[in-house]
GUROTI-223257 format. One record per residue: residue number from 1; y, x, z of N, C-alpha, C, O in turn. Coordinates in nm, 2 decimals. Each point is the difference from the previous one (the first is absolute). Example, Ala and Ser with C-alpha at 12.3 -4.5 7.8 and 13.67 -1.06 7.14 Angstrom:
(1, (-0.57, 1.32, 0.78), (0.12, -0.09, 0.00), (0.12, 0.09, 0.00), (0.00, 0.10, 0.07)) (2, (0.11, -0.14, -0.14), (0.11, 0.09, 0.00), (0.11, -0.08, 0.08), (0.11, 0.05, 0.01)) 
end
This chain:
(1, (4.87, 6.33, 5.89), (0.04, -0.08, -0.12), (0.12, -0.08, 0.04), (0.01, -0.07, 0.10)) (2, (0.09, 0.07, -0.19), (0.12, -0.08, 0.01), (0.00, -0.10, -0.11), (-0.04, 0.03, -0.11)) (3, (0.09, -0.15, 0.14), (0.02, -0.11, -0.10), (0.14, -0.01, -0.04), (0.09, 0.00, 0.09)) (4, (-0.06, -0.02, -0.21), (0.14, -0.02, -0.05), (0.00, -0.13, -0.09), (-0.09, -0.02, -0.08)) (5, (0.19, -0.06, 0.10), (0.03, -0.11, -0.09), (0.14, 0.00, -0.04), (0.09, 0.04, 0.08)) (6, (-0.06, -0.09, -0.20), (0.14, -0.01, -0.05), (0.01, -0.10, -0.11), (-0.10, -0.05, -0.05)) (7, (0.22, 0.01, 0.02), (0.03, -0.10, -0.10), (0.11, 0.04, -0.09), (0.08, 0.08, 0.03)) (8, (-0.08, -0.14, -0.15), (0.10, 0.01, -0.10), (-0.01, -0.12, -0.09), (-0.10, -0.06, -0.01)) (9, (0.21, 0.03, -0.06), (0.00, -0.11, -0.10), (-0.05, 0.05, -0.13), (0.02, 0.11, -0.04)) (10, (-0.09, -0.20, -0.03), (-0.05, 0.02, -0.14), (0.10, -0.07, -0.09), (0.02, -0.12, 0.02)) (11, (0.03, 0.19, -0.12), (0.09, -0.07, -0.10), (-0.09, -0.10, -0.08), (-0.09, 0.04, -0.06)) (12, (0.13, -0.17, 0.06), (-0.09, -0.10, -0.07), (-0.03, 0.04, -0.14), (-0.11, -0.03, -0.05)) (13, (0.21, 0.08, -0.02), (-0.03, 0.03, -0.14), (-0.09, 0.12, -0.02), (-0.04, 0.03, -0.12)) (14, (0.01, 0.04, 0.23), (-0.08, 0.12, -0.01), (-0.14, -0.02, 0.06), (-0.08, 0.10, 0.00)) (15, (0.05, -0.22, 0.04), (-0.13, -0.02, 0.07), (-0.12, 0.03, -0.09), (-0.09, 0.07, 0.04)) (16, (0.09, -0.11, -0.17), (-0.12, 0.03, -0.08), (-0.01, 0.16, -0.02), (-0.11, 0.05, 0.00)) (17, (0.22, 0.02, -0.02), (-0.01, 0.14, -0.01), (-0.05, 0.07, 0.12), (-0.08, 0.09, 0.00)) (18, (0.13, -0.14, 0.12), (-0.04, 0.06, 0.13), (-0.15, -0.03, 0.02), (-0.08, 0.09, 0.04)) (19, (0.03, -0.21, -0.07), (-0.14, -0.03, 0.01), (-0.09, 0.09, -0.09), (-0.10, 0.05, 0.04)) (20, (0.15, -0.03, -0.16), (-0.08, 0.08, -0.10), (0.00, 0.14, 0.05), (-0.11, 0.07, -0.02)) (21, (0.22, -0.01, 0.06), (-0.01, 0.14, 0.06), (-0.10, 0.01, 0.11), (-0.08, 0.10, 0.00)) (22, (0.08, -0.19, 0.09), (-0.09, 0.01, 0.11), (-0.15, -0.03, -0.03), (-0.09, 0.04, 0.07)) (23, (0.08, -0.12, -0.18), (-0.14, -0.03, -0.04), (-0.07, 0.12, -0.06), (-0.12, 0.01, 0.00)) (24, (0.20, 0.09, -0.04), (-0.05, 0.12, -0.06), (0.08, 0.12, 0.07), (0.05, 0.09, -0.07)) (25, (-0.05, -0.09, 0.20), (0.07, 0.11, 0.08), (-0.05, 0.13, -0.05), (-0.12, 0.03, -0.02)) (26, (0.22, 0.06, 0.01), (-0.03, 0.14, -0.06), (-0.09, 0.08, 0.10), (0.03, 0.00, 0.12)) (27, (-0.14, 0.06, -0.17), (-0.08, 0.08, 0.09), (0.07, 0.11, 0.07), (-0.03, 0.03, 0.12)) (28, (0.13, 0.03, -0.18), (0.07, 0.11, 0.07), (0.08, -0.05, 0.12), (0.01, 0.07, 0.10)) (29, (0.05, -0.19, -0.12), (0.07, -0.06, 0.12), (-0.10, -0.03, 0.11), (0.03, 0.03, 0.12)) (30, (-0.14, -0.09, -0.15), (-0.10, -0.04, 0.10), (-0.05, 0.13, 0.07), (-0.02, 0.00, 0.12)) (31, (0.00, 0.11, -0.20), (-0.05, 0.12, 0.06), (0.10, 0.06, 0.09), (-0.03, 0.05, 0.11)) (32, (0.16, -0.06, -0.14), (0.11, 0.06, 0.08), (0.00, -0.08, 0.13), (0.02, 0.06, 0.11)) (33, (-0.03, -0.19, -0.11), (0.00, -0.08, 0.12), (-0.11, 0.04, 0.09), (0.02, 0.02, 0.12)) (34, (-0.14, 0.00, -0.17), (-0.11, 0.05, 0.08), (0.02, 0.13, 0.06), (-0.03, 0.03, 0.11)) (35, (0.08, 0.07, -0.19), (0.04, 0.13, 0.05), (0.10, 0.00, 0.11), (0.00, 0.08, 0.09)) (36, (0.08, -0.18, -0.09), (0.11, -0.02, 0.10), (-0.06, -0.09, 0.12), (0.08, -0.04, 0.08)) (37, (-0.21, 0.03, -0.07), (-0.06, -0.07, 0.11), (0.03, -0.15, 0.01), (0.01, -0.05, 0.11)) (38, (0.01, -0.01, -0.22), (0.03, -0.14, -0.01), (-0.12, -0.08, -0.05), (-0.05, 0.04, -0.11)) (39, (0.01, -0.14, 0.18), (-0.12, -0.08, -0.05), (0.02, -0.14, 0.04), (0.11, -0.04, 0.06)) (40, (-0.20, -0.04, -0.09), (0.00, -0.15, 0.02), (0.14, -0.05, -0.03), (0.06, -0.07, 0.08)) (41, (-0.02, 0.10, -0.20), (0.14, -0.04, -0.05), (-0.01, -0.12, -0.09), (-0.08, 0.00, -0.09)) (42, (0.16, -0.10, 0.13), (0.00, -0.13, -0.08), (0.15, -0.04, -0.02), (0.08, 0.03, 0.08)) (43, (-0.06, -0.10, -0.19), (0.13, -0.06, -0.02), (-0.03, -0.15, -0.04), (-0.08, -0.03, -0.08)) (44, (0.15, -0.06, 0.15), (-0.02, -0.14, -0.02), (0.13, -0.06, -0.06), (0.11, 0.06, 0.03)) (45, (-0.12, -0.17, -0.10), (0.12, -0.07, -0.05), (0.00, -0.14, 0.04), (-0.10, -0.07, -0.01)) (46, (0.22, 0.02, 0.05), (0.02, -0.14, 0.03), (0.15, -0.03, -0.02), (0.09, 0.06, 0.06)) (47, (-0.07, -0.16, -0.15), (0.14, -0.05, -0.02), (0.10, 0.11, -0.02), (0.11, 0.00, 0.05)) (48, (-0.15, 0.10, -0.14), (0.09, 0.10, -0.03), (0.02, 0.11, 0.10), (0.08, 0.09, -0.02)) (49, (-0.16, -0.09, 0.12), (0.01, 0.10, 0.11), (-0.13, 0.08, 0.00), (-0.11, -0.05, 0.01)) (50, (0.12, 0.18, -0.02), (-0.12, 0.09, 0.00), (-0.01, 0.05, 0.15), (0.09, 0.05, 0.06)) (51, (-0.21, -0.05, -0.01), (-0.04, 0.04, 0.13), (-0.10, 0.12, -0.02), (-0.10, -0.02, -0.06)) (52, (0.13, 0.13, 0.12), (-0.09, 0.12, -0.01), (-0.05, 0.03, 0.14), (0.06, -0.01, 0.10)) (53, (-0.19, 0.04, -0.10), (-0.07, 0.04, 0.12), (-0.08, 0.13, -0.03), (-0.07, 0.01, -0.10)) (54, (0.08, 0.09, 0.19), (-0.08, 0.12, -0.02), (-0.04, 0.06, 0.14), (0.07, -0.03, 0.10)) (55, (-0.17, 0.11, -0.11), (-0.04, 0.07, 0.12), (0.01, 0.15, -0.02), (-0.04, 0.05, -0.11)) (56, (0.10, 0.02, 0.20), (0.02, 0.15, -0.01), (-0.08, 0.07, 0.11), (0.00, -0.03, 0.11)) (57, (-0.08, 0.13, -0.16), (-0.10, 0.07, 0.09), (0.04, 0.14, 0.02), (-0.08, 0.08, 0.06)) (58, (0.20, -0.03, -0.11), (0.04, 0.14, 0.02), (0.07, 0.02, 0.13), (0.01, -0.08, 0.09)) (59, (0.05, 0.21, -0.09), (0.07, 0.04, 0.12), (0.15, 0.01, -0.02), (0.07, 0.01, 0.10)) (60, (-0.02, -0.02, -0.22), (0.14, 0.02, -0.03), (0.04, -0.09, -0.11), (0.00, 0.04, -0.12)) (61, (0.03, -0.17, 0.15), (0.04, -0.10, -0.09), (0.12, 0.04, -0.09), (0.00, -0.02, -0.12)) (62, (0.10, 0.08, 0.18), (0.12, 0.04, -0.07), (-0.04, 0.11, -0.11), (0.05, -0.01, -0.11)) (63, (-0.13, 0.11, 0.15), (-0.04, 0.10, -0.10), (-0.08, -0.06, -0.11), (0.01, 0.04, -0.12)) (64, (-0.11, -0.13, 0.16), (-0.08, -0.05, -0.10), (0.07, -0.10, -0.10), (-0.02, 0.00, -0.12)) (65, (0.12, -0.07, 0.17), (0.07, -0.09, -0.09), (0.10, 0.08, -0.08), (0.03, -0.04, -0.11)) (66, (0.02, 0.15, 0.16), (0.08, 0.09, -0.08), (-0.08, 0.06, -0.11), (0.05, 0.02, -0.11)) (67, (-0.17, 0.02, 0.13), (-0.09, 0.05, -0.10), (-0.02, -0.10, -0.11), (0.00, 0.03, -0.12)) (68, (-0.02, -0.16, 0.16), (-0.01, -0.11, -0.10), (0.13, 0.00, -0.09), (-0.01, -0.01, -0.12)) (69, (0.12, 0.01, 0.19), (0.13, -0.01, -0.07), (0.02, 0.11, -0.09), (0.08, -0.01, -0.10)) (70, (-0.14, 0.13, 0.12), (0.02, 0.12, -0.08), (-0.10, 0.00, -0.12), (0.02, 0.09, -0.09)) (71, (-0.12, -0.17, 0.10), (-0.10, 0.01, -0.11), (0.05, -0.06, -0.13), (0.05, -0.11, 0.00)) (72, (-0.06, 0.19, -0.11), (0.06, -0.04, -0.13), (-0.07, -0.13, -0.05), (0.07, -0.08, -0.06)) (73, (-0.20, 0.06, 0.08), (-0.07, -0.12, -0.05), (0.05, -0.12, 0.07), (0.03, -0.10, -0.06)) (74, (-0.01, 0.11, 0.19), (0.05, -0.11, 0.08), (0.14, -0.03, -0.03), (0.04, -0.12, -0.01)) (75, (0.04, 0.22, -0.02), (0.14, -0.02, -0.03), (0.01, -0.08, -0.14), (0.08, -0.09, -0.01)) (76, (-0.17, 0.12, -0.08), (0.00, -0.07, -0.13), (-0.05, -0.14, 0.03), (0.06, -0.10, -0.06)) (77, (-0.16, 0.08, 0.14), (-0.05, -0.14, 0.04), (0.12, -0.08, 0.05), (0.02, -0.11, -0.03)) (78, (0.05, 0.17, 0.13), (0.12, -0.07, 0.06), (0.11, -0.03, -0.11), (0.07, -0.10, 0.02)) (79, (-0.06, 0.18, -0.12), (0.10, -0.03, -0.10), (-0.04, -0.13, -0.08), (0.08, -0.06, -0.06)) (80, (-0.21, 0.03, 0.07), (-0.04, -0.13, -0.06), (0.00, -0.12, 0.09), (0.03, -0.11, -0.03)) (81, (-0.07, 0.14, 0.16), (-0.01, -0.11, 0.10), (0.14, -0.03, 0.06), (0.02, -0.12, 0.03)) (82, (0.06, 0.22, 0.00), (0.13, -0.03, 0.07), (0.09, -0.10, -0.08), (0.06, -0.08, 0.07)) (83, (-0.05, 0.08, -0.20), (0.08, -0.10, -0.06), (-0.05, -0.15, 0.02), (0.07, -0.09, -0.03)) (84, (-0.19, 0.08, 0.07), (-0.06, -0.13, 0.03), (0.04, -0.06, 0.13), (-0.03, -0.11, 0.03)) (85, (0.08, 0.20, 0.06), (0.03, -0.04, 0.14), (0.15, 0.00, 0.03), (0.08, 0.06, -0.07)) (86, (-0.05, -0.12, 0.18), (0.13, 0.01, 0.06), (-0.01, -0.02, 0.15), (-0.08, -0.08, 0.05)) (87, (0.16, 0.16, 0.02), (-0.01, -0.01, 0.15), (0.03, -0.14, 0.05), (0.07, -0.08, -0.06)) (88, (-0.13, 0.05, 0.17), (0.02, -0.13, 0.07), (0.14, 0.00, 0.06), (0.05, 0.10, 0.04)) (89, (0.00, -0.22, -0.02), (0.13, -0.02, 0.08), (-0.03, 0.06, 0.14), (-0.10, -0.03, 0.06)) (90, (0.19, 0.10, -0.01), (-0.01, 0.06, 0.13), (-0.06, 0.14, 0.00), (-0.01, 0.06, 0.11)) (91, (-0.04, -0.01, -0.22), (-0.05, 0.14, -0.01), (0.12, 0.09, 0.03), (0.11, -0.02, -0.03)) (92, (-0.15, 0.13, 0.10), (0.10, 0.10, 0.03), (0.05, 0.07, -0.12), (-0.06, -0.01, -0.11)) (93, (0.18, 0.07, 0.11), (0.06, 0.07, -0.11), (-0.10, 0.10, -0.05), (-0.05, 0.09, 0.07)) (94, (0.02, -0.09, -0.20), (-0.09, 0.10, -0.06), (-0.15, -0.03, 0.02), (-0.08, 0.07, -0.05)) (95, (0.05, -0.18, 0.12), (-0.14, -0.03, 0.03), (-0.05, -0.08, -0.11), (0.06, -0.10, -0.05)) (96, (-0.18, 0.13, 0.00), (-0.07, -0.07, -0.11), (-0.09, -0.10, 0.06), (0.03, -0.12, 0.02)) (97, (-0.16, 0.16, 0.01), (-0.09, -0.09, 0.07), (0.05, 0.00, 0.15), (0.01, 0.10, 0.06)) (98, (0.01, -0.22, -0.01), (0.05, -0.02, 0.14), (-0.12, 0.00, 0.09), (-0.09, -0.09, -0.02)) (99, (0.09, 0.17, 0.12), (-0.11, 0.00, 0.10), (0.00, -0.12, 0.08), (0.10, -0.06, 0.03)) (100, (-0.22, 0.01, 0.01), (-0.02, -0.11, 0.09), (-0.05, 0.05, 0.13), (-0.07, 0.10, 0.01)) (101, (0.10, -0.17, 0.10), (-0.04, 0.03, 0.13), (-0.13, -0.08, 0.03), (-0.01, -0.12, -0.02)) (102, (-0.09, 0.19, 0.06), (-0.13, -0.07, 0.04), (0.02, -0.07, 0.14), (0.04, 0.07, 0.09)) (103, (-0.07, -0.19, -0.09), (0.02, -0.08, 0.12), (-0.13, -0.05, 0.06), (-0.01, -0.05, 0.11)) (104, (-0.10, 0.07, -0.19), (-0.13, -0.04, 0.05), (-0.11, 0.07, -0.09), (0.02, 0.02, -0.12)) (105, (-0.13, 0.02, 0.19), (-0.11, 0.06, -0.07), (-0.13, -0.03, 0.08), (0.00, 0.01, 0.12)) (106, (-0.11, -0.04, -0.19), (-0.13, -0.02, 0.06), (-0.10, 0.09, -0.08), (-0.01, -0.02, -0.12)) (107, (-0.06, 0.10, 0.19), (-0.11, 0.08, -0.07), (-0.13, -0.08, 0.02), (-0.10, 0.05, -0.05)) 
end
């Protein structure tokens, strides 16, 4: 199992919309995440910053995330959630959710 964490900014004027979308997350999106071996997935919000944590239990993260990106239901979901977000300062060119480096873990 691999753990992944990332951050992105939430546009303040889109907070209510973003919360409403996630309060009723689409079953097709959730099913696609599970098919792609993603579990224990959470998103937290603090002071306009979204923090995402997930666990990946598959063998090919690149292929599984490519399958998510190719899924029509997920792409429609992203068309609704992406306008609510903006990359953090310091994100690489073309990077949306910026990955975080794990510096400590306790099981």
